[in-house]
C-alpha positions in Angstrom: -108.0 27.2 -125.4 -110.2 29.4 -123.3 -113.7 30.0 -124.3 -115.5 32.8 -122.7 -119.1 31.7 -121.1 -122.0 33.4 -122.4 -119.9 35.5 -124.8 -122.7 36.4 -127.3 -125.3 37.0 -124.7 -123.0 39.2 -122.6 -121.9 41.3 -125.3 -125.4 41.6 -126.8 -126.8 42.8 -123.4 -124.3 45.6 -123.6 -125.8 47.0 -126.6 -122.7 48.3 -127.9 -122.5 51.8 -129.5 -119.8 52.1 -132.1 -118.5 55.3 -130.4 -119.1 54.1 -126.9 -116.8 53.7 -123.8 -116.8 50.2 -122.3 -114.9 48.5 -119.5 -114.1 44.9 -119.2 -113.5 44.6 -115.5 -112.1 40.9 -115.8 -110.0 40.7 -119.0 -108.8 37.1 -118.6 -107.8 36.0 -122.0 -109.7 38.7 -123.6 -112.7 36.8 -125.1 -115.3 39.6 -124.1 -112.9 42.3 -124.8 -112.2 41.0 -128.5 -116.0 40.9 -129.1 -116.6 44.4 -127.7 -113.6 45.7 -129.7 -115.0 44.3 -133.0 -118.1 46.4 -132.6 -116.3 49.6 -131.7 -115.2 51.8 -134.6 -114.8 55.2 -132.8 -115.2 54.2 -129.1 -112.8 52.8 -126.7 -112.4 49.9 -124.2 -110.6 49.7 -120.9 -109.8 46.3 -119.5 -108.8 45.5 -116.0 -107.3 42.4 -114.5 -105.3 41.6 -111.4 -103.7 38.5 -113.0 -100.1 39.5 -114.3 -100.4 36.7 -117.1 -103.5 38.3 -118.3 -101.7 41.6 -118.6 -99.0 40.1 -120.4 -101.3 38.3 -122.8 -103.2 41.6 -123.5 -99.9 43.5 -124.2 -99.2 40.9 -127.0 -102.7 40.1 -128.4 -104.5 43.5 -128.1 -102.5 46.2 -129.7 -105.7 48.2 -131.0 -105.2 52.0 -130.3 -108.7 52.1 -128.7 -107.7 49.4 -126.1 -106.1 49.9 -122.7 -105.5 47.7 -119.9 -104.8 48.4 -116.1 -103.3 45.8 -113.7 -105.6 45.9 -110.9 -108.9 44.8 -109.4 -112.4 46.2 -110.4 -112.6 47.5 -106.9 -110.3 50.2 -108.3 -112.8 51.0 -111.1 -113.5 54.4 -109.9 -110.0 55.5 -109.8 -109.3 54.0 -113.3 -112.4 56.1 -114.7 -111.0 59.3 -112.8 -107.7 58.9 -114.4 -109.3 59.1 -117.9 -112.1 61.7 -117.0 -114.6 59.0 -117.7 -117.1 59.4 -114.7 -120.5 59.5 -115.9 -119.5 58.7 -119.4 -119.2 55.0 -119.5 -121.6 53.2 -121.6 -121.3 49.7 -120.3 -119.3 47.5 -117.8 -118.8 43.7 -118.0 -117.7 41.8 -115.0 -117.2 38.0 -115.3 -116.5 36.8 -111.8 -115.5 33.3 -112.8 -111.9 31.8 -112.9 -110.4 31.5 -116.5 -109.5 28.3 -117.9 -105.8 29.0 -118.1 -105.8 29.4 -114.3 -107.5 26.1 -113.9 -105.3 24.3 -116.5 -102.0 25.2 -114.6 -101.7 23.4 -111.4 -99.1 25.7 -110.1 -101.5 28.5 -110.1 -103.2 27.0 -107.2 -106.9 27.0 -108.6 -107.0 23.5 -110.3 -109.3 20.7 -109.0 -108.0 18.5 -111.9 -104.3 18.2 -111.1 -102.2 18.1 -108.1 -100.7 21.3 -107.0 -100.4 23.9 -104.3 -103.5 25.5 -103.0 -103.2 29.3 -103.6 -106.1 30.6 -105.3 -104.9 34.1 -105.6 -105.6 36.0 -108.9 -102.4 37.9 -108.4 -99.8 35.6 -107.0 -97.4 38.5 -106.1 -99.8 39.9 -103.5 -101.3 38.9 -100.2 
């Protein structure tokens, strides 16, 4: 089970407006995204992640109409905003720069310091 670190504090710091536009630049398993969506009634949330497993998880567990996800890196943030005509309109951005526990739990992902496995450490194992 993955628990987002500083979940309450992070989302409170965003000072969510019910009709705002927000971006979670590191979706992971969606802990922060879920908390943000709970506060949005008319607003929308874009999530970004470069981990294909995170994208798959989002497609199954996040079906809200005001949620969308992009497979990519937060370095593409401007392009994702341009695509939606959101430049200058975003109310808050969250970037959690740590690895998520599913990445640590699976030795084959190459992040684990708890289990023997290959050293890889790529968020997107299909690139680079």
